[in-house]
C-alpha positions in Angstrom: 7.9 10.7 -8.4 9.2 7.3 -7.4 12.2 8.8 -5.6 9.8 10.1 -2.9 8.4 6.6 -2.4 11.9 5.3 -2.2 12.8 7.9 0.3 9.8 7.0 2.4 10.8 3.4 2.5 14.3 4.4 3.5 13.1 6.8 6.2 10.9 4.1 7.6 13.4 1.3 7.7 12.8 -0.6 11.0 10.4 2.0 12.3 7.8 4.5 11.0 9.4 7.9 11.0 7.8 9.7 8.1 4.3 10.1 6.7 3.8 11.5 3.2 1.9 14.8 3.1 1.4 17.7 0.7 1.4 17.2 -3.0 2.6 13.6 -2.9 -0.3 12.7 -0.7 -2.7 14.4 -3.2 -1.1 12.2 -5.8 -1.6 9.0 -3.7 -5.2 9.9 -3.2 -5.4 10.1 -7.1 -6.4 13.8 -7.2 -3.3 14.7 -9.1 -1.0 13.0 -11.6 2.3 14.2 -10.2 3.9 16.7 -7.7 7.4 18.0 -8.0 8.2 18.2 -4.3 8.2 15.6 -1.5 6.7 16.5 1.9 6.7 14.5 5.1 5.4 14.8 8.6 8.2 13.3 10.7 8.8 12.2 14.2 10.4 14.8 16.5 12.9 12.7 18.4 16.6 13.2 17.7 17.2 9.5 16.9 14.5 9.5 14.2 15.7 12.8 12.7 19.3 11.6 12.7 18.2 8.5 10.7 16.4 10.7 8.2 19.4 13.1 7.9 21.6 10.0 7.4 19.4 8.8 4.5 19.4 12.3 3.0 23.2 12.4 3.3 23.5 9.2 1.3 21.6 10.9 -1.5 23.9 14.0 -1.4 21.2 16.3 0.0 21.9 19.9 0.7 20.0 22.4 2.8 17.7 25.0 1.2 16.5 28.0 3.1 14.5 26.9 6.1 15.0 25.6 9.6 17.5 22.9 10.5 16.1 19.4 10.4 16.2 19.4 14.2 13.5 18.9 16.8 14.2 22.2 18.6 13.0 24.2 15.6 10.5 21.7 14.1 8.7 21.6 17.5 8.1 25.4 17.1 6.3 24.8 13.8 9.2 25.6 11.5 9.9 23.4 8.5 13.2 22.1 7.0 13.9 22.0 3.3 16.6 20.0 1.5 17.3 19.0 -2.1 19.5 16.7 -4.2 19.7 15.6 -7.8 18.4 12.2 -8.8 18.5 10.9 -12.4 18.7 14.3 -13.8 15.9 15.9 -11.7 16.0 18.0 -8.6 14.3 16.3 -5.7 13.0 18.8 -3.2 12.2 17.5 0.3 10.2 19.3 3.0 9.8 18.1 6.6 7.4 19.1 9.4 6.6 17.7 12.9 3.7 19.9 13.9 1.7 20.9 10.8 -0.9 23.6 11.2 -4.6 22.8 11.9 -3.9 19.3 13.2 -4.5 18.7 16.9 -2.1 16.6 19.0 -4.8 13.9 19.2 -5.1 13.9 15.4 -1.3 13.6 15.0 -1.2 10.7 17.6 -4.0 8.9 15.7 -2.1 9.5 12.4 1.1 7.9 13.8 -0.9 4.9 15.2 -2.4 4.3 11.7 0.9 4.9 10.0 2.5 2.1 11.9 0.3 -0.4 10.0 1.1 1.0 6.5 3.9 0.2 4.2 3.6 3.6 2.4 2.0 5.9 5.0 0.4 9.0 3.8 -2.0 11.6 5.2 -5.7 10.5 5.2 -8.4 12.5 3.5 -9.7 14.5 6.5 -6.3 15.5 7.8 -5.1 16.4 4.3 -8.2 18.5 3.8 -7.4 20.4 7.0 -3.8 20.9 5.8 -5.1 22.4 2.6 -6.9 25.3 4.5 -4.0 27.6 3.5 -3.6 31.1 2.2 -3.3 29.7 -1.3 -6.5 29.9 -3.4 -5.4 26.9 -5.5 -5.7 24.6 -2.4 -9.4 25.1 -2.0 -10.6 23.1 -5.1 -8.4 20.2 -3.8 -9.9 20.6 -0.4 -13.4 20.3 -2.0 -12.5 17.1 -3.8 -11.0 15.6 -0.7 -14.2 16.4 1.2 -16.3 14.6 -1.5 -14.4 11.4 -0.8 -15.0 11.4 3.0 -17.2 8.7 4.2 -18.2 10.3 7.5 -21.3 12.6 7.0 -20.3 15.0 9.7 -16.9 15.5 8.2 -18.4 16.1 4.7 -20.7 18.7 6.2 -17.8 20.4 8.0 -15.4 20.4 5.1 -17.4 20.5 1.8 -16.7 23.5 -0.5 -19.8 23.0 -2.7 -23.1 24.7 -2.0 -24.9 21.9 -4.0 -23.2 19.2 -2.1 -24.1 20.8 1.2 -27.8 21.2 0.2 -27.9 17.5 -0.8 -26.3 16.4 2.4 -28.6 18.6 4.5 -31.7 17.2 2.8 -30.5 13.7 3.4 -29.3 14.3 7.0 -31.2 17.3 8.5 -30.6 16.4 12.2 -26.9 16.0 11.7 -26.7 19.3 9.8 -28.6 21.1 12.5 -26.3 19.6 15.2 -23.3 21.1 13.4 -24.6 24.7 13.0 -22.4 25.8 16.0 -19.3 24.2 14.5 -19.8 25.6 11.1 -22.2 28.6 11.1 -22.7 28.7 7.3 -24.6 25.5 7.6 -27.5 27.6 9.0 -27.6 29.3 5.6 -28.5 26.2 3.7 -32.2 26.9 3.9 -31.7 30.3 2.2 -30.7 28.6 -1.0 -27.8 27.9 -3.3 -26.8 31.5 -4.1 -26.8 32.6 -0.4 -24.9 29.5 0.6 -22.3 30.0 -2.2 -21.7 33.6 -0.9 -21.2 32.3 2.6 -18.7 29.7 1.3 -16.8 32.5 -0.4 -16.7 34.5 2.8 -15.6 31.4 4.8 -12.8 30.8 2.3 -11.5 34.3 2.7 -11.7 34.0 6.5 -9.6 30.8 6.3 -7.1 32.5 4.1 -6.8 35.4 6.5 -6.3 33.0 9.4 -3.5 31.3 7.6 -1.9 34.6 6.7 -2.1 35.7 10.3 -0.4 32.5 11.4 2.3 32.8 8.8 2.9 36.5 9.6 4.3 35.5 13.0 6.9 33.3 11.3 7.6 36.0 8.7 8.5 38.4 11.4 10.5 35.9 13.4 12.5 34.7 10.4 13.9 38.2 9.5 17.3 37.7 11.3 17.6 34.2 9.8 17.1 35.6 6.3 19.8 38.1 6.9 22.2 35.4 8.1 21.4 32.9 5.4 23.4 34.1 2.3 26.7 33.8 4.1 25.7 30.6 5.8 24.5 29.0 2.6 27.9 29.7 1.0 29.8 28.3 4.0 27.9 25.0 4.0 27.5 24.6 0.2 30.2 22.0 -0.2 30.2 20.4 3.3 28.9 16.9 4.1 25.4 17.1 5.3 26.3 16.1 8.9 28.8 19.0 9.1 26.4 21.4 7.4 23.7 20.4 9.8 25.9 21.2 12.8 26.7 24.6 11.3 23.0 25.2 10.6 22.1 24.5 14.2 24.9 26.7 15.6 23.8 29.6 13.4 20.1 29.1 14.0 20.7 29.2 17.7 21.5 32.9 17.4 19.0 33.8 14.6 16.0 31.5 14.5 13.7 31.4 17.6 12.5 28.1 18.9 9.4 29.7 20.5 6.9 31.5 18.2 
């Protein structure tokens, strides 16, 4: 939706502070028509986060369940969630600073590239890595993202199609062999499409389990925060965002860990 583009421009006034990710990035890559939520990777500094909170306050945003939009928690891998009403719709906004499966080097390169973009959004390879989640519905999107990659190694490492991998291996046998250690199922290509498809299914299940294991640490750590949230949500419901944010941080300091 256009509100998310508008927010991106407002977040990035005078300095790049936010990169579109998630469903809106899928839309911008023309793999979906629309997405109901807006997600951004944001800079972790307090000055940048304060600017973003100020923009959200102008739109009348309120916190949903999640972490405060504050670097102390975002640095631990938590995400912040807010929402507001815009032209009769509910705009839902999600913020991260350290998304899973992206290395510090990849994040640094992403910010360097974003500084040259008027509407920065996550590139194909990084978006594919972000889609390696516990959700089955993300894997078809991951596969389509992989098909659009220009780098042959990246295609071989990320493709979800047995036929595509066989085609790539036939065209680039040396590159494929070189990548066996990085993606063991590539060694199954010579066994044929059915064997390779089975290996892809097993790999997908392994990726899902890995994401479930990552999230389980957060699910355990968030239990005290879940218990505290109903009364806190009531207390901050009609407060200005700046005041609600201070109350969120004060409460989270007792209930939401900054080290996972």
